[in-house]
N, C-alpha and C positions, 0 to 999 in steps of 0.2 A: 599279216595274219596274227590274230590273238588266240590265246588258248587258256583254258582253265583245267585244272586237274582236281578230280574229286575221288573219294573212296566210298565204295558201297560195301556194306557188310555182306559176307557170303555165309551160307549155312555151314554148320559144323562139319557135315559130310558133303563135300562138293568137289567134283573132279572136272576142273575147267579144261584140262587137256583132252579128256574123253569127249566133252561137249564140242571142242574145236574140231576133233576128228569127225564127229557127226556132221558138223556144218560143212566141212570140206567135201563130204559126199552127198550133201543135201541138194535137191533140185533147186532150192532157192539160192544156191551159191552164186548165182549170177548177180545178185545185188549185195552180196557180202564177200569179203575176202578174209583169209587167214594168212597173215604174214608174220613169220617168226614168233609163233605162239601169241599173236595179238589179233583179236577180232576187229575188223575194219569195216565201217559202214557209213554212208552218208544219210543224213536226215534233213528234211525240210521242216523247219519250225518257224512259224510266224513269217513265212515268205522268205526266210533266209536259209541257206544251205550250210550245214555243219558236218565236218568230218569227225567221227567218233571212233576212238580207239580204246579197246577194253583188253586188259591183260590181268592175269593173276599175279599177285605180289609174291606168291610162293606157297608151298605146301603148308608151312607153319603159319602163314598169314591169315588173318580173319577178313581180309578185304580184297575186292577187285579194284584196280585202278582204272578210272575212266578219264580220258583226255578228250576235251571238246575243243575243236579248232574251227575258227571262222573269222570273218572280217570284224565282227563285233560280237563278243560273247558276254552276255549279261546273266546275272544270277537266275532270273526267272526262266531263261532259255535252258540254262544248265540244269535247273530243277526238272524241267520237262524231259530233257535227255535222260536224267537219272531215273525218272518214272518209267520211261520207255525201256531202258536197260533192265530194270527190275522186273518188268512184265515179260520181256522177250526171254530172259534167262530163268524165269520162274523162281526168283530169289526169295519171295515172301511165303511161298507155299511150304508147309511143314509136311514133308513126305516120309520122314523117318518112322513115324508110328505105323504107317501103312506098309512100309518096307519090312519092318520088324514083324508085323503080324503075318505076312505071307512068306517070310524068309525060310520057314521050315517046310514049306511045300516042296515036293521033290523037284519038279522040273522048273517052275518059275523061281524057286528059291535059289537054284544054281545061277540063273540069269541075273537075279538081283545082286548076288554076291560078286559075280563076274563084272557087272557094270555099276558097282557101288559108287555113289556120288553123281551119277548121271541124272540129268533133269531134262524134261522136254524143252525144246527151243521153239518159241512161237514166232510167227511173222510179225513185222513191225507195226502193222496197222490193219484195220478192217478192209481198206481198199486193196492192200496187197493180198489179203486172204481171198477176197472176191476174184481178183485177177488170177491167182493160182488155182482157184476152183474152176474158173472158166477154162483155163489152159489144160487143167487135168481132165 
């Protein structure tokens, strides 16, 4: 097995531990695992299966570490994995302005402060979304 490790910038306010706790309690947890503060998931890209491990490099770090493991790991496949992880963890959406604008609201403001750094976690593909919609 071969592997490549990449780093993805994370937003300035980002709580990966809170996101992992959500994933552990999510109904989609059957296709994802959280092991020792690491998100684990298999992806099929270009007909090949890759194990992807994502972990936070630490509170003070600006990056998430992504390890891609497979029989053959090429740069274009790693780029596709990177794009998937950015989408799944909503890493490119700037939600700080929205959070600040409603943080002073009485009820929702308390929730925003309590769950600061949490972002929605999306399913990995349109196909998975359709399957979960049918099951639901």
